[in-house]
C-alpha positions in Angstrom: -3.8 16.4 11.7 -2.6 14.7 8.6 -1.4 11.1 8.1 2.0 10.7 6.4 4.0 7.9 5.1 7.7 8.3 6.0 10.2 6.5 3.7 13.8 6.5 5.0 16.5 6.2 2.3 19.3 3.6 2.7 18.3 2.0 6.0 20.2 -1.3 6.6 19.8 -4.0 9.2 23.4 -3.5 10.4 26.2 -1.0 10.0 26.3 2.8 9.8 22.7 3.2 8.4 21.1 0.9 11.1 17.8 2.4 12.4 16.1 0.1 14.8 12.4 0.4 14.2 11.4 0.2 17.9 13.8 3.0 18.7 12.5 5.1 15.7 8.9 4.7 16.9 10.0 5.8 20.4 12.0 8.8 19.1 9.2 10.0 16.8 6.5 9.5 19.5 8.6 11.4 22.1 8.9 14.2 19.6 5.2 14.6 19.4 4.2 12.6 16.3 1.0 10.7 16.8 0.1 7.1 16.1 3.6 6.1 14.9 3.8 2.7 13.3 6.8 1.2 11.5 7.0 -1.7 9.1 10.0 -4.0 8.4 13.6 -3.0 9.1 14.1 -1.1 5.8 12.7 2.2 7.1 9.0 2.7 6.6 6.7 4.5 9.0 3.2 6.0 9.2 2.5 8.8 11.6 0.1 11.7 12.1 1.2 15.4 12.4 0.0 18.9 12.1 3.3 19.7 10.2 3.5 19.9 6.4 5.2 17.0 4.5 8.4 19.0 4.1 8.5 19.9 7.8 8.0 16.2 8.7 10.9 15.3 6.3 13.2 17.9 8.0 12.1 17.0 11.6 12.4 13.2 11.1 15.8 13.7 9.5 17.0 15.8 12.4 15.6 13.4 15.0 17.2 10.3 13.5 20.6 12.0 13.1 20.4 13.4 16.7 19.0 10.3 18.5 20.0 7.3 16.4 23.0 8.5 14.3 22.5 7.9 10.6 22.3 11.0 8.2 19.5 9.7 5.9 17.4 11.3 3.2 13.7 11.2 4.2 10.8 11.2 1.8 7.3 11.9 3.1 4.1 11.2 1.1 0.4 10.9 1.9 -1.4 7.7 1.2 -3.2 9.5 -1.6 0.1 10.5 -3.2 1.4 6.9 -3.1 -1.9 5.6 -4.4 -1.6 8.1 -7.3 1.9 6.8 -7.9 0.5 3.2 -8.2 -2.3 4.4 -10.4 0.2 6.1 -12.7 2.4 3.0 -13.1 3.1 2.8 -16.8 4.3 -0.8 -16.6 1.1 -2.8 -16.7 0.1 -6.2 -18.2 1.5 -9.6 -18.4 4.8 -8.4 -20.0 5.5 -6.4 -16.8 5.1 -8.6 -13.7 4.4 -6.3 -10.7 7.1 -8.0 -8.7 9.7 -6.6 -11.2 8.4 -3.0 -11.1 10.0 -0.6 -8.6 8.6 2.7 -7.4 10.9 5.6 -6.7 9.9 8.7 -4.7 12.1 11.8 -5.1 12.6 14.2 -2.3 12.1 17.0 -4.8 11.4 17.2 -8.5 14.5 16.6 -10.7 15.5 19.2 -13.2 13.7 18.6 -16.5 16.9 18.7 -18.6 18.4 16.0 -16.4 15.3 13.9 -16.7 15.2 14.2 -20.5 18.9 13.3 -20.8 18.4 10.3 -18.7 15.3 9.1 -20.5 17.2 9.4 -23.8 19.4 6.5 -22.8 18.8 2.9 -23.8 18.5 0.5 -20.8 17.9 -2.6 -22.9 15.3 -4.8 -21.3 15.1 -2.5 -18.3 12.6 0.3 -18.6 12.5 3.7 -16.9 9.7 6.3 -16.7 9.8 9.6 -14.7 6.7 11.5 -13.8 7.3 14.6 -11.6 8.2 13.4 -8.1 8.1 9.7 -9.0 9.9 7.3 -11.2 9.1 3.7 -12.3 11.7 1.1 -13.0 10.9 -2.2 -14.7 13.8 -4.6 -14.0 13.2 -8.1 -15.4 16.4 -9.6 -14.0 17.8 -9.6 -10.4 17.8 -6.1 -9.1 21.5 -6.5 -8.1 22.4 -7.1 -11.8 20.6 -4.0 -13.0 22.0 -0.8 -14.4 19.0 1.1 -13.0 19.0 1.6 -9.3 18.2 4.2 -6.7 21.9 5.2 -6.5 22.0 5.5 -10.3 19.0 7.8 -10.4 20.2 10.0 -7.6 23.6 10.4 -9.3 22.2 11.2 -12.7 19.3 13.5 -11.5 21.0 15.1 -8.5 18.1 14.6 -6.1 17.6 12.2 -3.1 15.3 9.3 -3.8 14.1 6.1 -2.2 12.8 3.0 -3.9 10.1 0.5 -2.8 8.4 -2.5 -4.3 4.6 -2.8 -4.9 4.0 -4.8 -1.7 5.6 -2.3 0.5 3.8 0.6 -1.1 0.4 -1.1 -0.8 1.1 -1.9 2.8 2.0 1.7 3.6 -1.1 3.0 1.8 -3.3 0.6 3.7 -1.8 1.7 7.1 -2.2 5.4 6.2 -5.8 4.8 5.2 -6.4 2.9 8.4 -5.0 5.7 10.5 -7.0 8.3 8.5 -10.2 6.3 9.1 -9.5 6.0 12.8 -8.8 9.8 13.0 -11.9 10.8 11.0 -15.1 10.7 13.0 -17.9 8.9 11.1 -21.4 10.2 11.2 -24.0 7.7 12.4 -27.4 7.9 10.7 -30.4 7.7 12.9 
C-alpha cells in the first residue's frame, strides 16, 4: 500500500465547490481508502491505497462528484514527489520570502510549446518557473493583485492544476511521512 497526498482543485468553504472535510474523510474511508486524514477546508488529504496515483485521482474525483457534488480536478502526489518539488524551488534567498512563493501541481505535463510561450512573457516583479509537472510562482504583492494565478496557468497551458503555499505543502509531506512510518514495520535489533 502506498501513501498519497490528494490535492483538490478549487474547494471553497461555501457555494458550489464546498467539500466538507469530515464528509470527504467518510466517503473516502467508506470507499476503501485507508488512514484518511484531511487538513483545513481547502481540500487537502492524505490516504493509503493499493491503486496508482492516476487511479486515485480518478476514483476520488468520481466519489466527490457522486457523494458530495462538486466536479473538481484532483491532483495526487506522493510525499517524495512533493519534497522534490520543494527541493527544486528556484526562488531561494532573502529576495524571495518563502511566504510569497506558491507551488503549483499539474494534473498532467503541459505541452512544451505552451510552456515556452508562457515563459517568454514578462511578468514584471512576479516570477514563474515551470518544471515538468510543477510550477513555481513568486508573487511579491497580494496574490489577489497578481497576474499569475492558478486559473491563468490552467488557461494558458490547457491542463488542470492546483496551487498551495509552503506551509500547506510541508504539512502534507509530514503527514505522508508519518503515515508511511506507521505502515512500515521497523526492525528491532537485539
